[in-house]
N, C-alpha and C positions, 0 to 999 in steps of 0.2 A: 506495499499499500505506497507506502514511502517513496519507493523509488515512482509509484505515477504518478504523486504529488507532485516528487523533484523533476519531473521530464512537462509533466502540466505544469507549472511555474516555467520553468526555461525556455520552452517550449512559445511560450506566450510572451515573457521579455524579450526574446529573439527576433519573433514575428515584431515590436511594437520598433525595433530599434531597421528593421528592414528597407529600401526606399524601391522605388519604379525603375528608377532610370537604372544605366548602364555605367561605369566607371568614365568612359570618354566623352557620353552624353553628355554627360550632367557636369566635367570641365567646358563643354563648348557652351553650356547654356547659363552656367554660370557668369560668367563673359557679358552677357549682355543685360542693358542696362534696364528694361522694361522688364523684364522676365517674362513677358509675355507667348512666346514662343514657348519656353518653360513648361509652363500652364497646359502651351497645346498639346506636347509630346506626350504629357503624363495623362489628358486624358484619351490620345491616342492608345497610350499603352490599356488603359483601363479598359478601352472599345473593343479591343485586341483580345485582351485577356477573355471576357465577359462570354462573345457569340464561341467558345468551343463549351463551355457549359451553356450555355441556351440549346445548343445543338444536341450533348446530350442529354437533357431534361426531357426535349421535345420525344426522342424516338423510347424513354423509357416508357414518358406518357402515352404514346403509340402502343406501347407490348404493352405494357397495365390494361390499357380501355382492350387491348384484343382478345389476351387471355382472361381477362378474369370479370367482363362485362355478364349482368347478371343480366340471364336468358328469358328473355320475354315468350309469355304461353300464349 
C-alpha cells in the first residue's frame, strides 16, 4: 500500500512539472516578445493530442453499441 501511495504522489508531482513543448520549440518561442506564437503552438499541441483520444473513444462507443445494445422484441 505504501508503494502505491508513493507512486501516486511521484506521478502527480512529475505531471505538474511537465511542459507541452520540446526544448527546441521552447528556446525559439521564448525569445519572442508577444508570446502569441507560443500560445498558438501550445494550442496546436493540445489539439493534436485530443484527436486520437476522440477517435479511440468513438470506436469504443461504436463497439459497445454494437455488442451491448438491448434487443427489441
